[in-house]
N, C-alpha and C positions, 0 to 999 in steps of 0.2 A: 507138566513138563511144554516147553515154548518150541514150536514148531520153526525150524530153521530153513529159511526161503534162500535158494541159492539161485542167482542169476546167469543163465547160460547166454552167449551171444547169440542171435539169430541166424540160422544157418538158411541160407538161399537153396531150397531143394523142391521137389515135389510133395504138395500138400493136398489133402483134402479141403473142399471147400468149410466142411464143418471144423477141422483142425484150423486152419489160416483164421477164420472168423474167431474162434474161441481165444487164438494166441492175441489178436486186436482187440477183443473185448471180453477178457477173463472172467470178469466179473458178472456177466449177465448168463442169463439162463441160454440154454444151446439155441434154442429157436429165435429169441431176440438178438442174438449175437448174429445169428446166420440174416436176420431181415435188416439189422442195421448195416452190416458188412454189404450186403447186397444192394442197400440204397446208396452207400457210400460208392461204389464201383458205378451204378449208373447215374449218379448227379454230377461226375465229371464226364462231361462228352469226349473229352480229349483220350481219357483212360480207357473209356468203354470201347470208344472206336478202335483203339490199340490194341485191347483185349480181343475183340471180335476178330480183327486181321492176325491175330497170334492164336486162333482157332477156338476160343471160348465162345460158347452158346449158351441158351436158356437150359441144356440138360447138362450141361458141365458139373461135374461131380469131383474132377480133381485137377489143379492147376500143375501145369511141369513148371520145372526149375526156372524156364526163361518169362513165363507169365508171371509169376510170383516176381521175379525180378521188375517186371513192369510195375505191378502194384506196389511193391516196397519203394519204386522212384516217385511216386506219386503220393502214397499215403506216409510213407517213413517206415521205419520198423517197429513191429508191434513192440508191445511192452510199456 
């Protein structure tokens, strides 16, 4: 039986770091997705600075909808 994939529109809401990383890198292992996603955020000085201003720190585990909006504005929608 063939698996049916349904593409849903991206919703800008609060996400855990893990969830958001997996949305951007769905075919990577969870740990790999997290490492790559974190490096994308930190490789963009403007984005990283704006995220820090919005309250993101090294121990942040969840992004607010506003922080997710910032990420999407720099990286585009996941998918």
